[in-house]
N, C-alpha and C positions, 0 to 999 in steps of 0.2 A: 524342621529346618527353619532357621531364622533368616530374616531379610537383611540386606546390607545396611539399610538405614538404622535398624534396631541395633545391629552390631556396632555401628559407628557411635551411636548414642551410649551404648554400654561402655565402649572403650573410652569415650570422653568422660563418663562418670568416674571410671577408675582413675583417670588422670587427675581428677579433683579430690581424690581420697584424702590426701594430707591437708587440704584446705578446708575440710568439713569436719564437723563434730562426729563422734562415733554414731550416736543415735540418728543424726541427720543423714549420714551416709547410708546406714542400713535402711532407713525409711525410703530414701531416694531409690535404692536398688530394688526394694520391694515394689515400689510404684512402677519402676521400669519393667520389672519381671512380670507384673500383671498385664503388661501390653505385649509380652512375648508370645508368639504363636507356637512355641515349643515348650511345654511345661517342664520337661527335664532340664532344659537350658536355663530357664528362669530359676528353678530350684537350685541349680548349681551356682548361679551367680549370687543368689541371696545367701547361700551357704558361705561362699567366698567373702561376701561383705561382712558377715558375722565373724568369720575367722580373722580377717584382716583388721578388724576393729577391737579385737580382744574378747569377743563373745564366742570363744572357741568351742565350748561344750554345746552351745546351740547350733553351731555349724554342722556338727556330725549328723544331726537329724535331717537337715536339709540335704546333705550329701547322700545319705541313705535313700531318701525319697527321690532324689535325682536319678540314682542308679536304678531304683525300682521302676521309675517312669521311662526307662529306656535310653538314658544318656548315651551318646555315641560319639565317635570321632575323637579328636584331640581332647575334648573336654572329658571324655571317659577316662583317658589316661591321667589327666590332671586331677580328676576327682579322687582317684585312688591315692595319689601322692598327698593331696591336701587332707583327705580323710585320715590317712595313716598318720600324718603329722599331728592332726588334732587329737587322735586317739592317744598317741604317745604323750602329748602334753596334758592330757586329762587323766593320766594314770592307767591307761589301757595299752601299754606297749606291746604286749603279746598279741593282741588283736591287730595291732598295726602291722606286725611282721606277717601275719596271715594275709592281709590285704596286699602287702608288698609282694609276697611270693605268688599270689594269684595274678597280680599284674605282670610280674616278670614272665609268667607262663603264657601270657597273651601275645608276647612278641617283643620286638625291639623298635625303638624310634628315637627321635630327637630328645625325648624326655628320660632316656636311660640314666643320664648323669644325675638328674633331679631325683629319680627313684633311688639311685645309689646313695645320694646324700641323705635322703629320708631314712633309708635302711641303716646307714652308718650311725646317725643320731639315735635311732631307736635302739640299736645294739648297745651303744654307749649308755643310754638311759637304763638299760638292763644290767650294766656292769660288765658287759662283754666288749671291752675296749679294743682288744687285739682284733677281734672279728670286725668291729666297726671300722678300725683303721684299714684293715684289708679291703673292705668293701669300698671305702673312700678312695684308696689308692687305685683300685681297679676302675672305678668310675672316672678318675682323673686321667688315667693312662691314655685314652684315645685323644685327649686334647693336648698332649705334650708334643713339642716339635721333634724330640728325640727321646730315647730311653723308654719307649713304650713297653717293649718286651721285658726289659729288666725290671721295670716298675711292677708289671703284672707278676713276675716271678717273685719279687720281694713280698708283694702282697700275699701271694699264695704261701710263701714260707712263714708268714706271721701266724697262719692257722694250720701249719703242719702239712701242707700240700707240697708236692714236688713241683719243679719247674715245668713250664710248657715246653714241649719238645718241638 
């Protein structure tokens, strides 16, 4: 568990991302993570710093170590999304789909749309555009003010499934 002061400092550092150089930001996050009382959280944040500054391949190792260290809560869900995205972008989209499927099996939360976005992009990367579009439409449907049911049914039709009864 991290304390509120550390979390506030972490959030403030993320706010400065665009104002800092890539290496400067990563180093600042490494320094901050060294002060974190939760190793898994520190590893996750350092992975995110690498990812957000274009060091995507390096990020995967930090994400894997964060999971192995017992990352939990909302960051556990986020690490799956971020790691799957990194794997997709570094030429390992099949591995990304495995992580996405495992994460979907863990349950549902506010990050379902982000997970769907990641899956849709991964399917597109694999040349499975209709499946990707179906996933994207299904992820979008809950956010529409109307036409949710029809959007889901159109999405299902794209991949040969019948309408929801």
